[in-house]
N, C-alpha and C positions, 0 to 999 in steps of 0.2 A: 336430312343433313342441315337444313337451314338454321335451326336453333344452335347447332354446334358451330357452324360457320360464324354466326353473329357473336357467340361467346369467344371464339378464337380471335376475331377482329378486335374485340374489346380488350382482350388480353395483350395483343400486340401494342395497342395504343398505350395501355398502362405501363408496359415494360419500357417503351421508349421514353415516356415522360419521367418514369422513375429511374431511368438509367440502369435497368436490369437486363444485361445481355443474356444471361442464362435463361431467364423467363421468356425473353423474346425468341430465342432460338428453339425453345420447346415447341413453338408453333410451326416449325419447319420440319419437313421429312428428313430424319437423320440419315437415311440411306442415300440421299442425294447430296454427295459431297460438294459438287459445284454450286448447288443452290444454297447450301449452308454457308459456304465461303462468301457467296455474293450477298446474302442477307446479313452476314456478320459485318461486311464492309458497309452496307447501307446503315446499319445500326451505328457503327463508329462515326460515319459521316454526319448523321443526324445529331449525334452528341456534340460533335465539333461545331456544328452550325448553331446549336442552342435552341431547343424547341420549347416554346411556352405551352403550346397545346397541339395535340395531334389526334386525329380520329380516322377510323376506317369505317365507312358506311356502305353496306350492300345496297346497290341501286335496285330498289324493289320493282321498278317498272320493266326490268329485263328478266326474262326467264333463264334460269341456269341451263347451260349447254352441256350435254354429255360429252365426256372426253375419254373414250375407252383406251386411247393410246397412253394415257397416264395411269391406267390401272382400272380394275373393275369398280364401277360405281363412282369414278372420278367425275367431278362437275366443275365447270368454269363459271365464275360469277363476275359481273361487272361491279367494281368497287370504286367508291369515291374517297380519295385521301384528302383530308382537310388538315392543313398544317399552318401553324403560325410561329414564325421565328421571333425569338425574344428580342425586343428593342427595334425590330425592323417592320414587321407586319402589323397594321392596325386591326386586321381581321384575318381569320384563317382562310388560306387560299386553297381552292379545289384543284385536284389533278386526277385524271382517270387512270384506273388500273384494271388489269385483267388477271385475276387470281384463280388458279385451279386447286381444288381441295379433294383429298381422297382419304380413305380410312387406312391407317397403317397401325397394326398391332392393337386394334380396338380403339384407336384415337384418330380423330379427324385432324389432318395437318395440311400445311401448304406444300404442294408438290410442283407448282409452276408459278412464276411471278410476272410473266410477260405475255399473256394471252391476248392482248390487244395490239401487239406490235405491228401487225400488218393492216390494222383497220384505220380508216381515214379519220374517225373521230378521236382516236388515240393521239393523233398528231405525229409529226415526223421528227420530233426531238425528244430528248430524255432529260429528266431532272438531274441536277448536279450531284445529288447523293447516290444516283444510280450508275455513275460513270467512273468507278474506281476510287483509289485513295485521293483525298483532297487536303488542301491546306486553307485556312481562313485567316484573314487579316481584318481587324476591326478598327474603325474610327467612329466618333460620335455620329449616329445616324447612318452608318455605312457598314456593309458586310461584303467583303471581297472574297470570292471563291476561286482558287487557282489549283492546278495540279500539285500533288504533294511535294514535288521536287522544285517548285517554282515560287518559293516564298519571297525571294527577292523581288520578283516581278509583282507579287501581290502587294508588297510594301510600296513599290513604285506606283501602282495603280491606286492604292489607298490615298497616297499623297496627292496624286492628280485629281482624284475624285473630291477630296477635301478642298482643293483649290477651286474646283468648278462650282461647288454648291452655293457659295455666297452670291455669285453672279446670277444664278438661277433664282434664288430667293429674292434678290433685290428687284429683278425684273417682274417676276410673277406674283410676288407677295404671297406665295404659297409654299408650304413645306410638307413633305410626307413624313410619317413617323420614322421611317427608315427606308433605305434603298439597298436591295441586294444586287450585286454586280457579279455576274458569272463570266469567268475568263479561263475556260478550260481548253486543253489541247484537243480533246475528243470532238470530232466534227459532228457527232450526234447531239452535242449540247445546243446546236443551233439548227433550226429548220431551214432547209434549202428554199422553202417558200418565202422566207423573209428576205425580200429583194428590194433594191432601190434602182429604178429605171432599167430593170431587166438584168441587173447583176447583183451578186450577193452584197448585202449591206455590211458596212464595217462594224456596226453594232445596231441593236434594235431594242427599243423599249416595248416589252410585251406585257399585256395586261394581266393582273392578278384577278381571277374570277372567284366568286363565292356564291353560294346559294342565296337566292332572294328570300327575304324574310316573309314576303307575301306568298311566294310559291317556290318551294325548295327544288323543284325540277327546272327552274329558270336560274341561270347564272348571271350575275351582274358584276361590273368592274368595281373593285374596292381598292385598287392601287396598281402598281406596275413594278417591274424589275428590268434590269438591263442585262442583255446577253451580248458579249463581244464575240465577233467572228474569230474562231480559233487562229486563223491566219494573221490576225491583227492584234492579238492579245498582248504582244510584247512591244507594240508601237503605239497603241491607243493612248491618247493623252487627255488633258483637261478640256480641250476644245470639243472633241468628239463627245466626251462625257457630259459637258455642259448642254450640248444639243439634246442628247438622250434624256438627261435628267429633267429638261424642260418638258418633254413628252410625259415623263413619269408623273410629275406633280400636276399636270393638267388633265391627265387621263380620267381621274374620277369624276370630272365635271360632265363627261359624256363624249360621244364620238360623232356628233353631227356638225361640228364646225367645219367650214370649207377647208380643203387641203392647203390653200395658200395661207390661211391663217394658222393652221396647225404647224406646217413646216416653216412658214415665215417667222413665227415667234421663236422657234427653236434655232433657226439660222441667225436671227437677230441677237439672241443671247450669246450664241457661240462667237459671232463676229465682233460683238461689242466687247466681250472678254479679250479677244485677240488684240483689239485696238488699245484696250486699257493696258495691255502688257507690251505695247510698243511694236506690234506686228503691223507692217505696212501692206500686207496682202489684201485686207478688206478694202482699203482705200483704192487700190489699183483695180480690184474687181468691181467696185461701185462705179468707178469712172468708165470702165469697159461696158458694163451693162447699160448705163445711162446713154452711152454713145451708140451702141449697136443693137440692143434688144428692146429697151423700153419704148423707143419711138415706133416700133413695129407692133406693139401690143394691140390686140383687137378684143381680147376677153381676159378676165382674170383666170389664173390657173386653178380651176376647181377640179374635182375628182376626174371627170371625163377627159380633161385636156391637160392635166398636170404634166405628164410626160409627153403626150402625143403632140401638142402644139409647140412646146418649147424645149423638149428634151431635158437634159440635165440642167439647163439654165432656169428651169422652173423654180429651183431652190433659191437661186439668186434673185429672180424676179419677186418671189414671195418675201424674201428678206427686205427688199427695197419698199415693198408695199407696207410692211409693218413699220419700217424705219420712217417712212413718210407719215404714217398715221401717228406714231409716237412723237414725232417732231411737231406736227401741226395740231394735234389734239391732246397729247399727253399720254404716257404709258398707262396710267390707271384707267383711262377710258377704253384703251385697246383691250385691257384685261377684262373689263366689264362687258365689252362686246363679245369677246371670246366666250366668256362664261354663259351668256345668253345663247350664243350660236350653238354651243356644245350640246345644249338641251334638245335641240331640234324643234321642228323637223327641218331636214336639209333640203329646202325648196327655194327657188329663186325669189318667190314672193315673200317668204319668211325672212330670207337673208336681207332683202331690201328693206323690209319693215324694221328689222333690228338696226341696220345701218342708219336709217332715218332717225330712229329713236336715240341712238348713241352719238351719231356723228352728223346728222342732218344732211345725208346724201345717199344716193343710190349707187349700185355697183357701176353703172355706166359713168356716173359723175365722179366716182372714185377713180376710175380708169383715166378719165380726162384730166383730173387733178394730178395724178401721178405722172402722166406724160408731160405736163407743163413743168 
């Protein structure tokens, strides 16, 4: 069956890119009306999103699994979908699928499209094109995905996102080719594992992964996208988006920067934008933190202590660290430090080495200077 499966996957790819719904549905079991309807919706959603390239690759390191419940000779394969959205993704992003194929009327067709649903490596969220009818709103460098009946909120989010981007680019000196923002009502659009301090995040910047050029079995970060918690999709605004967009543009640098630097920079951009727009809440919070939290600091909020030692105030503490560094050394030096830190390794010795290189101080010295 393997040659037929590979040919079918290639045909699905060509049909999506070519906008040929009939050819796409020929790869689906015609007797399974629910599957046909679901796949028709997937095709329509992908056309709305605008696909520059898409591919379905059978993952050869996994052996096909017999699925007798789907018919005699039915087999489940692990498949990697590689998708690049036009004007948004710099490279094709990988997402895992579990497809079951069987012979129907002398032809191998897709008979099930979600055979990894209960497996941990499939993840606990679904892609936006898999969750029913969608609407999309575009702005330069932005693609907002909302439920089909919520275009007005999509327009609102697009405007908020467009207002957030300049602040992110001014602070980071970085820009991604484009950012996908998912704001769906379906709770499956966001993994319950994406949490902040033990509670669901309002939004999360989740990485786009692609096969490494050196080893296709290894995935590496090539970008990021933002998923808004369904409960906050109608209230999320430019400040939240500025925070997440900062994570988005910094993500390709690596993931070894200490948490105080990762979250501190995002908080810095968010609160700086708020102050630029006349919001007095950052000033009040800054004064509160300087009075009550900063004097008690004994260690910087790194991964192991980020929430444990300071609770939710870790974000504010990290913000003031970045603000202190930007004020005393200049933001370009902060970004240069972040860039080197992100490459790793994430060890105390290496962090101190880079702090000495860029700022001529160690972590304890930075803590002392902050408290002064």
